[in-house]
N, C-alpha and C positions, 0 to 999 in steps of 0.2 A: 300466328296468322300465316306467315310465310311458310313455316314448316308444314302446317296442315294443308296448305295449297299444294305444295310439292308432293306430299304424300298422296293426295287425291289424284294428281296428274300421273304419278308413277304407277299407281294401282290401275288407273284407266288404261295405261299402256301395257300392263301386265309385266312390268319390269322389276317388281319387288316381291319378295316372299317374307314371311314373318321373321326369318333368321337374319336377313340383311337389311331390313327396313331402315333401322336407325342409321346405319353406316351410309347408305345411299342418300338418305335425306340430308345428313350432315355434309356429305360430299357436295351435294347440290347447293346447299345454303352457303357453304364456303366459297364455291365458285361464283355465286351471285354476289356475295359480299365483296369478293375481290374485284369483280367486274365493275361494281358500283364505285368502289374507292378508286380504281384505276381511272374512271371517268373524271373524278374530282382532281386527280393528279395530272390531267391532260394539259394544263398550262405549262407543266414542266416537261412534257413529252413531245408536244407538237412544235415544229420548226426548230428543233434541236437535233443533234446527232443521234443516230440509232443507239440504243442501249443494249449491250449483249447480255440479256437475261438468261440465266441458266438455273438448274435446280439448286445451285449453291446460293443463289440470290435470296435475300430475306423475304421479299414479297411486298405487295402494295400496302397491306395493313400496317406492317412494321414501319415502312417509310412514311405513311400518312401520320402515324403517331408521332414520329420525330419532328416532322415538318410543322404539325400543329403546335407542338411544344415550343419550337423556336419562335414562332410568330406570337402565340398567345402569352407566353411567359417571358418574351423579350430576351431570349438567350443570345449571348455574344461570343463566348469562347467554347468552340466545339472541338472535341478530340475524338477522332475517328480511328479506331484500331481495326485494321483490315480494310485497306483501300478498295473502293469499288463503286457500286451503284449509289449507295448512300452518299458518298463523297460528291458525286456528280449532281445528284438531285438537290442536295443542300446548297451547293454552289449556285445552281440555277435559281433556287429560291431566293438567295441573298441578292442576286442581280435583279430579278424581275420585281421583287418587293422592296428594292432599295434599302436593304438592311445592312447596317454597319456592324458586321460580325466577321469572324474568321474561323477557318478550319485548319487544324493540324491533323494530318493523316499518316499513320504509321503502318508499315508493312515490311515483310522480310524479302519480298520478291521485287527487285528493282525493275525487271522487265514488265511485270504487271503494272507497276506504278507508272511506267512510261506510257503504257496503253491508256490508262486512266487519265494521265496528264495530257495526252494528245487529244482526247475527247474534250477535256476542259478547255484546252486552247482553242479548238475549233468552235466551241460554244461561246468563247469570249468570257469565260468565268474563271480562268486559271489564277487570276490575281487574288482570289479568295482562299486559295489552298496552299499550304506549305507541307511538303512531303518530308518524312523522316524514314530513311532506309535503315532498318535495324535487323541484323541476322538473328535467328533463333539459336539460343545456346543453353547449355545445362548450367544452372547456377544454384548451388546449394541443393535443396530438395526438389525444386521444380525446374521445368524447361519453359523458357519464355524468351522474349526479345532481349537483346543486349542492352541493358539499362544505361551503359556508358554512352550509347548513341542517342539516348532520349533526354535531351537537355532543354529546359524551359527557362524563360526569364524569371527572376526572383519573385516578381509580382504576378505571375501567371495564375489565373483562377479558373478552373474548369466548371462550367455550369451544365454542359451536356457531354456525356461520355458514352460513346457507342463501341461495343465490343463484339466484333464478329471475326476475330482472329486471335491467335494463330489458328490454322486448320485444326479441327478437333482431334484428328488422328495423329497429330504431331507427337503428343506424349500424354501421359495421364494427367488430368486436370490442367490441360495446356493453357487455359485462359485465367487460371486462378490468380496469378501474380499481378494482374491489372489493378485490382483494388488495393492490396497492401502497398504496392509501389506508388500509386497515384493518389492515394487517400489524402495526403498532405496538400495536394493541389486543388482538391474539391472546394468549390465556393462555400463560404460559411453562411451565406444567405439562402441560396437554393441551388439544387443540382438534380439532374436526372441521369441515371445510368441504365442503359439498355444492354442486356446480355442476350445474344441470339443463340439459338439451338438448345434451349432449355427443355426440349422434349427428349434429350439424351441423358443417360445416367451421369456422365462426368459433369455436365453443366448443372444438373439438379444438385449435385453435391457441392458445386461451387456456390450456388445460391444459398445453400444452408450455411456454408462457412462465412460468406460475406455478410449474411444477416447478423452474425455475431460481431462482426467488425464495424457494422453500420447500424447500431441499435435504434437510431432515431429515424431511419428511413422507412417509408411505407413501401411494402413489397406487393406488386401485382403480377400475377402469373397469367400469361396468354398462351395461345396455341403453340407457338414455336419460340417465344421469347419471354423474358422476365424483366420487369421494370422496378428499379429502386428510385424512389422520389422523396425529396426533402425540401421543404420550404416553398414549393411552387404555389402561387396564389390562385391559379385557375386550372380547372379540369381541361384536359386536352385529348381525351380518348376519341378516336375516330367514330363518327356517327354510325350506329348499327342499324341494320334493316330487320333484325330479328326481334 
């Protein structure tokens, strides 16, 4: 319905030809979808500090998916690899919804973490986040964060794992080590893993390798990210207009 309406409007405007029809329609529907989801996210955007959104940011659909998951599936222990917008939005969510949960956020760039931390403090949500500053090093076959800096309590159990770091250009398969290292901390009852940038070759290969390491997880592929889900009771995909 939406796609047909957009196609009709673009043809009326003389803005499409046979060759680029599908691309322009997809671009328009993606824009409308993002605008609609951003509207739903407005309680986490209004009356808070301005968020520095850039092309590196994951986007509203990704954030809405995570936030839905936390509320609907009652998630408590969130590990965020790659400090940023997701860290801030989740902390705001925990505050305004009075959710007893916590975030651990890992990044290699202390200066960037300080910027994120200052936003959290201005918003009055810094108490929800613990930062781990861990440099990126070469270890065995892969390059990843310094694991000696990443220490959790013995009873720590991850039910939500967000992976948007290290920067994909850091090294070949730069994000691969996340699951092999953190697998032992994943909740035995339910967990969700979000890997961003899976429209890139390295991340597609990482998904293939992780699928062998997480044989019981359901894998769902979206536009720019892939989700591994195990044991979640309720569906949490953001509502679609298409």
